[in-house]
N, C-alpha and C positions, 0 to 999 in steps of 0.2 A: 774786583775789592769791594769792601762797602763805600769805600772815601772817593770812586769810580760809582759808583750805584746813586749816590746822599751827592755829588754834584761838592766833597770836602776835599780840603787837600792834607795831607802828611805829615804831619811835624815831629820830631820827635825833641827830647828831652837830656842831656847830659848832667848831673851831678859828681861832683868831683871835691870828695873834702879831704885838707890834707892839715899836717900837724906834726909840730918839731916840739923837742921835748922842753918844757919852760918858755916856751910859745903860746897866743891864741891861740885856737882851731879858727882855718878860715875856710870857707868854701865857694864856689864857684857854678851858677847856675847857668849852661847854655841851654838857647832853645833854635832851630833851626828849623826848615823843613826837610824830608826826607829827599826830596828830591836835588834840592840845593847842597845835604851831605855830601848823595851818594855823587853828585857830579864831581865837584871839590876835595872834599876830604876822605874818601872811603879808600881804601890801601889797595889799589889791584893785585898786589901778589899773595894777598889770604882772603880766606873767605870770612873771615871775621869781622865784623864793623867797631874799626878802635878808632878813640875820640884821643888823638896826642897830645898832650901836653906842656910839651916842650915851650921855650920861651921863642921860640920861630914861630911856633903854630899857634900860641895866646897872640902872638901879634897879627896875626894873618885873620885871627877871627875875629880880631880888635878890628881890624879893618874892615869887615866885609858886613857893608849894610842889612845882609839876612841873616845875620846870628845877631839874635837879642843875648847879653851879659849882664846876669847879677853876682857881684860877688857879696859873703855876707861873713862877716867876723865874727868870730862867738866868743864873749870874753866870761870866766868861768863865775859862777855864782850858787845862792843854793837855791834849792827846787822846791824844798820843804823846811816845815820849819822842826824846831827841836821837839 
C-alpha cells in the first residue's frame, strides 16, 4: 500500500447531509483513521462499509476521541443577484 511505503496513516472522511421539508439543511463531516473505522465501526456481517447514523451511533462517534466531527447548518440564501 502506498501509505505504508511513505509512512502515512490512511484516513477516511464521511459526509452526511440531511434535510426535512421547511427546515434548514444540516451536514455532518466525520474524520477518522481507516484503522479506527475498521476496528470499531465496520459491520462484520457485510462486505460493504457502512457509517451508521442512528442516535446511538452518533453518540458513540461523539465519545470517540479518534473521530473528528464538524456539524454544519445551512441557511437558504440567494446565490446570484437578479
